[in-house]
Structure formats: structure tokens, C-alpha cells
TIGU-626067 format. One record per residue (C-alpha): residue number from 1; x, y, z; residue in three letters. Coordinates in nm, 4 decimals, m for minus. Example, Ala and Ser with C-alpha at 12.3 -4.5 7.8 and 13.67 -1.06 7.14 Angstrom:
<rs>
R    i         x         y         z   aa
R    1    1.2300   m0.4500    0.7800  ala
R    2    1.3670   m0.1060    0.7140  ser
</rs>
This chain:
<rs>
R    i         x         y         z   aa
R    1    2.7357    4.9186    9.8415  met
R    2    2.7148    5.0518    9.4850  asp
R    3    2.9135    5.3497    9.3541  ser
R    4    2.6283    5.6010    9.3876  lys
R    5    2.5546    5.5003    9.7465  thr
R    6    2.9252    5.5118    9.8217  gly
R    7    2.9467    5.8649    9.6805  leu
R    8    2.6509    5.9810    9.8896  leu
R    9    2.8256    5.8561   10.2040  lys
R   10    3.1187    6.0820   10.1125  gln
R   11    2.8943    6.3892   10.0804  val
R   12    2.9202    6.5839   10.4060  ser
R   13    2.5405    6.6260   10.4252  leu
R   14    2.4830    6.2520   10.4445  phe
R   15    2.8031    6.1210   10.6027  ser
R   16    2.6374    6.0550   10.9417  asp
R   17    2.3422    5.8599   10.7995  leu
R   18    2.3103    5.4837   10.8211  asn
R   19    2.2938    5.2829   10.5004  glu
R   20    1.9129    5.2498   10.5106  ala
R   21    1.8728    5.6287   10.5280  ala
R   22    2.1240    5.6762   10.2476  val
R   23    1.9352    5.4252   10.0338  arg
R   24    1.6133    5.6167   10.0996  lys
R   25    1.7604    5.9516    9.9959  ile
R   26    1.9170    5.7846    9.6922  glu
R   27    1.5676    5.6854    9.5774  gly
R   28    1.4627    6.0512    9.5785  leu
R   29    1.7516    6.1729    9.3646  leu
R   30    1.7199    6.2402    8.9921  val
R   31    2.0292    6.2203    8.7745  glu
R   32    2.0911    6.5121    8.5377  lys
R   33    2.3534    6.5557    8.2658  his
R   34    2.4933    6.8894    8.1463  phe
R   35    2.7405    6.9484    7.8653  ala
R   36    3.0514    7.1620    7.9106  lys
R   37    2.9714    7.5367    7.9404  asn
R   38    2.6012    7.4712    8.0023  ser
R   39    2.4249    7.6943    8.2551  ile
R   40    2.2893    7.4706    8.5306  ile
R   41    2.1425    7.7448    8.7483  leu
R   42    2.0882    8.1118    8.6727  ser
R   43    2.1234    8.3897    8.9242  gln
R   44    1.7884    8.5329    9.0400  glu
R   45    1.5850    8.2304    8.9282  glu
R   46    1.3773    8.0525    9.1956  pro
R   47    1.5644    7.7853    9.3861  gly
R   48    1.3815    7.4548    9.3830  asp
R   49    1.6532    7.1894    9.4131  ala
R   50    1.9869    7.0938    9.5643  leu
R   51    2.2547    6.9411    9.3391  tyr
R   52    2.5303    6.6922    9.4156  ile
R   53    2.8181    6.6531    9.1710  val
R   54    2.8492    6.2930    9.0559  leu
R   55    3.1237    6.3550    8.7990  ser
R   56    3.2872    6.6557    8.6327  gly
R   57    3.3307    7.0071    8.7749  lys
R   58    3.0923    7.3009    8.8260  val
R   59    3.1744    7.6653    8.8959  lys
R   60    2.9653    7.9239    9.0805  ala
R   61    3.0061    8.2606    8.9115  val
R   62    2.8782    8.6159    8.9088  leu
R   63    2.8626    8.8003    8.5784  leu
R   64    2.9507    9.1688    8.5524  gly
R   65    2.7719    9.4074    8.3185  lys
R   66    3.0620    9.3747    8.0752  ser
R   67    3.0230    8.9969    8.0762  gly
R   68    3.3319    8.9387    8.2891  arg
R   69    3.3123    8.6410    8.5225  glu
R   70    3.3933    8.6447    8.8916  ile
R   71    3.4384    8.2879    9.0110  ile
R   72    3.3143    8.2276    9.3649  leu
R   73    3.3919    7.8584    9.3992  ser
R   74    3.4245    7.5233    9.2274  tyr
R   75    3.2355    7.2037    9.3050  phe
R   76    3.3843    6.8609    9.2379  lys
R   77    3.2472    6.5053    9.2761  pro
R   78    3.0974    6.4570    9.6214  gly
R   79    3.0318    6.8289    9.6745  glu
R   80    2.6935    6.9996    9.6634  phe
R   81    2.5436    7.3368    9.5766  phe
R   82    2.2074    7.5112    9.5555  gly
R   83    2.1066    7.4518    9.9171  glu
R   84    2.0825    7.8182   10.0210  met
R   85    1.7810    7.9025    9.8048  ala
R   86    1.5992    7.5989    9.9460  leu
R   87    1.6371    7.7319   10.2985  leu
R   88    1.5553    8.1010   10.2612  asp
R   89    1.3043    8.0857    9.9717  asn
R   90    1.4957    8.3552    9.7873  arg
R   91    1.6292    8.3430    9.4301  pro
R   92    1.9610    8.1855    9.3409  arg
R   93    2.2555    8.3976    9.4523  ser
R   94    2.4890    8.3046    9.1636  ala
R   95    2.5104    8.1196    8.8343  asn
R   96    2.6253    7.7574    8.8251  ala
R   97    2.8049    7.6582    8.5046  val
R   98    2.9458    7.3237    8.3912  ala
R   99    3.3237    7.3565    8.3540  val
R  100    3.3253    7.0200    8.1768  glu
R  101    3.0625    6.7580    8.1017  asp
R  102    2.8956    6.6850    8.4360  val
R  103    2.6574    6.4374    8.5926  arg
R  104    2.4555    6.5683    8.8832  leu
R  105    2.2127    6.4253    9.1341  leu
R  106    1.9170    6.6571    9.1978  met
R  107    1.7082    6.6595    9.5158  leu
R  108    1.3966    6.8778    9.4984  asn
R  109    1.2856    7.1193    9.7701  arg
R  110    1.0059    6.9069    9.9223  asp
R  111    1.2225    6.5943    9.9404  ala
R  112    1.5105    6.7928   10.0892  phe
R  113    1.2950    6.9486   10.3608  arg
R  114    1.1273    6.6198   10.4463  gln
R  115    1.4671    6.4562   10.4766  his
R  116    1.5848    6.7284   10.7174  met
R  117    1.2726    6.6773   10.9332  ile
R  118    1.3464    6.3057   10.9552  glu
R  119    1.7211    6.3546   10.9998  his
R  120    1.8009    6.6738   11.1960  pro
R  121    2.1713    6.5938   11.1755  glu
R  122    2.1559    6.6855   10.8077  thr
R  123    2.0331    7.0326   10.9054  gly
R  124    2.3383    7.0718   11.1306  met
R  125    2.5599    6.9677   10.8421  arg
R  126    2.3955    7.2267   10.6178  val
R  127    2.4551    7.5003   10.8750  met
R  128    2.8173    7.3930   10.9151  ser
R  129    2.8742    7.4050   10.5406  glu
R  130    2.7066    7.7452   10.5113  leu
R  131    2.9342    7.8778   10.7876  cys
R  132    3.2381    7.7441   10.6014  asn
R  133    3.1255    7.9132   10.2812  arg
R  134    3.0602    8.2433   10.4584  ile
R  135    3.4074    8.2312   10.6130  arg
R  136    3.5522    8.1555   10.2717  arg
R  137    3.3623    8.4488   10.1199  ala
R  138    3.4947    8.6762   10.3953  asp
R  139    3.8504    8.5642   10.3150  glu
R  140    3.8009    8.6312    9.9449  ile
R  141    3.6631    8.9787   10.0122  ile
R  142    3.9479    9.0525   10.2508  gly
R  143    4.2087    8.9338   10.0027  asn
R  144    4.0616    9.1428    9.7209  leu
R  145    4.0544    9.4479    9.9466  thr
R  146    4.3825    9.4179   10.1357  leu
R  147    4.6273    9.2314    9.9113  leu
R  148    4.7962    9.3332    9.5906  asp
R  149    4.7673    9.0927    9.2979  val
R  150    5.0996    8.9249    9.3813  tyr
R  151    4.9720    8.8507    9.7314  gly
R  152    4.6327    8.7345    9.6025  arg
R  153    4.7969    8.4737    9.3815  val
R  154    5.0106    8.3555    9.6745  ala
R  155    4.7085    8.3369    9.9048  arg
R  156    4.5079    8.1495    9.6393  tyr
R  157    4.7860    7.8902    9.6101  leu
R  158    4.8159    7.8541    9.9878  ile
R  159    4.4409    7.7949   10.0197  asp
R  160    4.4498    7.5498    9.7288  leu
R  161    4.7326    7.3546    9.8924  ala
R  162    4.5416    7.3399   10.2228  glu
R  163    4.2167    7.2244   10.0603  arg
R  164    4.3356    6.9886    9.7899  glu
R  165    4.7081    6.9320    9.8256  gly
R  166    4.8718    6.6020    9.9129  lys
R  167    5.1746    6.6614   10.1350  arg
R  168    5.5001    6.5224    9.9947  val
R  169    5.8021    6.6239   10.2034  glu
R  170    5.8249    7.0052   10.1842  asp
R  171    5.5700    7.0431    9.9042  ser
R  172    5.2037    6.9924    9.8246  ser
R  173    5.1021    6.8106    9.5085  val
R  174    4.7707    6.9128    9.3554  ile
R  175    4.6063    6.6900    9.0959  glu
R  176    4.3894    6.8561    8.8336  gly
R  177    4.5461    7.1999    8.8719  arg
R  178    4.3320    7.5034    8.7866  pro
R  179    4.4064    7.6944    8.4700  thr
R  180    4.5627    8.0384    8.4887  gln
R  181    4.2380    8.1846    8.3532  gln
R  182    4.0410    8.0178    8.6329  glu
R  183    4.2783    8.1624    8.8907  ile
R  184    4.2556    8.5062    8.7296  ala
R  185    3.8744    8.4977    8.7321  asp
R  186    3.8772    8.3964    9.0980  thr
R  187    4.1107    8.6673    9.2282  ile
R  188    4.0021    8.9511    8.9991  gly
R  189    4.2920    8.9969    8.7590  thr
R  190    4.4005    8.8967    8.4072  ser
R  191    4.5405    8.5670    8.2842  arg
R  192    4.8513    8.7503    8.1635  glu
R  193    4.9167    8.8799    8.5146  thr
R  194    4.8799    8.5336    8.6654  val
R  195    5.1150    8.3956    8.3996  ser
R  196    5.3773    8.6592    8.4850  arg
R  197    5.3542    8.5876    8.8575  ile
R  198    5.3722    8.2133    8.7962  phe
R  199    5.6940    8.2715    8.6021  ser
R  200    5.8356    8.4630    8.8990  glu
R  201    5.7291    8.1874    9.1406  phe
R  202    5.8973    7.9266    8.9219  lys
R  203    6.2224    8.1234    8.9299  lys
R  204    6.2010    8.1441    9.3083  arg
R  205    6.1351    7.7713    9.3347  gly
R  206    5.7842    7.8211    9.4740  val
R  207    5.6003    7.6094    9.2213  leu
R  208    5.6460    7.3593    8.9437  lys
R  209    5.3947    7.2343    8.6896  met
R  210    5.4065    6.8904    8.5351  ser
R  211    5.1186    6.7749    8.3177  gly
R  212    4.8015    6.8199    8.5198  asn
R  213    4.9900    6.8466    8.8495  arg
R  214    5.0971    7.1510    9.0457  leu
R  215    5.3809    7.1303    9.3002  tyr
R  216    5.3907    7.4008    9.5673  leu
R  217    5.6699    7.4632    9.8192  lys
R  218    5.5248    7.5395   10.1620  his
R  219    5.8041    7.7500   10.3088  ala
R  220    5.8352    7.9745   10.0046  phe
R  221    5.4601    8.0270    9.9786  leu
R  222    5.4398    8.1252   10.3438  gln
R  223    5.7320    8.3615   10.2995  glu
R  224    5.5654    8.5318   10.0032  ile
R  225    5.2382    8.5535   10.1964  asp
R  226    5.4138    8.7276   10.4872  arg
R  227    5.5794    8.9730   10.2489  glu
R  228    5.2425    9.0959   10.1273  arg
</rs>
């Protein structure tokens, strides 16, 4: 099994397919390359394809009238985006921007729909992923509404540890930690504020940064979350 086929088997949409079906869908995919900071999809444009991240990182963002970004989510290798517009025939709901140089696999609307007809289990996977993203959006809205900025940073770190952390004793280790600007854009504050709160968390022993790694203490994070 080559690397591309192996990656497709790790994508939640296709994880239940046999190898023959994966090979078939692989033949329908078109590889695309985008340089860092390139706009992959623009909000309000027609949606005509689904994208799978082969390498690099993509962010889904909304742009305010002042040009300020609100980051909705990030997509890493093995994750996909752009499926919603294929299902409801409405324009794209956000912009997709390359955080770094990326390689993507594109599946056009007709191929995607034909695949779902032949493999209904993929449709169930799509619905499951959409439900997860709606729940995540609800959490983000709730955090922005109900938590102060200190609590939003704590909640962001807790969610990050749950999604991407590797448990090591009483801590989670996260490879490829987000920048403070990325965190700020996600929770609706400034980089300076995130930097100040990080300094406080370091003093309290909540987190430690080493190179591209972030170490988070579970008990302290939960304590901070309860305080908010």
C-alpha cells in the first residue's frame, strides 16, 4: 500500500472502505499545491470540491470588515474540508488559507456524490463529522460568550490537550504547538494578552514550552477551568 493510499485509509471519510474502493477514489483525486498564505477557498464562492490535506496545515477563517481574522479551525494531514458546500449547494461558509506550503487532494462534486451513492457509509461519516464540527462551533460560541479571556485561554489549552496531546504522566505533550497569534485569533483576543496569560501559567506550573513542543499539566488546567 503506497503512502497516498495509506493516508486515505486514515481519513475518517474513507476509513471503512476496502482497499479496492480506496484505490478507486484515489484515481478520482487531483493533487493541488498551494504556497504559504495562499487563499485556497474564498467565502461566498461556489463550492465545487472537497479537499484532503496531504501535507502542511490549512486554517478556516472569517475576515472582519477591519481585516481581522477569526480562526474557526485548523486542518492537518489526513483531515478534510469543503464538504458542506457540496451537500447543500450553497456558497463556501469561510475562507481556507494555507498556513504553510500545502499539498492537497481535491475531489470534485460529481465524483464525491457518486462515491456516496456507491458507499453510503461515507455519507454517515460525513454526517458524523458535521455533527462534531457543529458541537465544536457551539463550544467556541459558548466560550466567547461566557468566559473571560483568562478562561478562554485555559479552555483552548484543555481542548488542544484532548485533541492532540500525548499523555505523559500528569501532563500532555503537544507536538507542533500553535503560535500565540494563532491562539489569539481563535479565541478573540490579542497576542499580547495570550503572552501575558502564558507567562502566568508558566509561573503556576501549568505549561512549559520547549522548541516546538508544549507541555500542559492536567490538574492545573482543570483547576483554572473550574475557577472561570
